[in-house]
C-alpha positions in Angstrom: 1.9 -4.0 73.0 3.5 -4.6 69.6 0.9 -7.3 68.8 -1.9 -4.8 69.5 -0.3 -2.2 67.2 0.1 -4.8 64.5 -3.6 -5.8 64.9 -4.8 -2.2 64.7 -2.6 -1.7 61.6 -4.1 -4.7 59.9 -7.5 -3.5 60.8 -6.9 -0.1 59.3 -5.5 -1.7 56.2 -8.6 -3.9 55.9 -10.9 -0.8 56.4 -8.9 1.1 53.8 -9.1 -1.9 51.3 -12.9 -2.1 51.8 -13.2 1.7 51.4 -11.2 1.6 48.2 -13.3 -1.3 46.9 -16.5 0.6 47.6 -15.2 3.7 45.8 -14.2 1.6 42.8 -17.6 0.0 42.6 -19.3 3.3 42.9 -17.2 4.9 40.2 -17.8 1.9 37.9 -21.5 2.0 38.4 -21.7 5.8 37.8 -19.7 5.3 34.6 -22.0 2.5 33.5 -25.1 4.6 34.2 -23.6 7.6 32.3 -22.7 5.3 29.4 -26.3 3.9 29.2 -27.7 7.4 29.3 -25.4 8.5 26.5 -26.4 5.4 24.5 -30.1 6.2 25.0 -29.7 9.8 24.0 -28.1 8.8 20.7 
């Protein structure tokens, strides 16, 4: 029982880590695109 709970907890942590990584990559790409657009406008 305890092992199953620990396994599910580690799974949730892994999913949260992947979700945060995707959010960080998306925000970085959006910032990069905005920076390129601002550079082109100037």
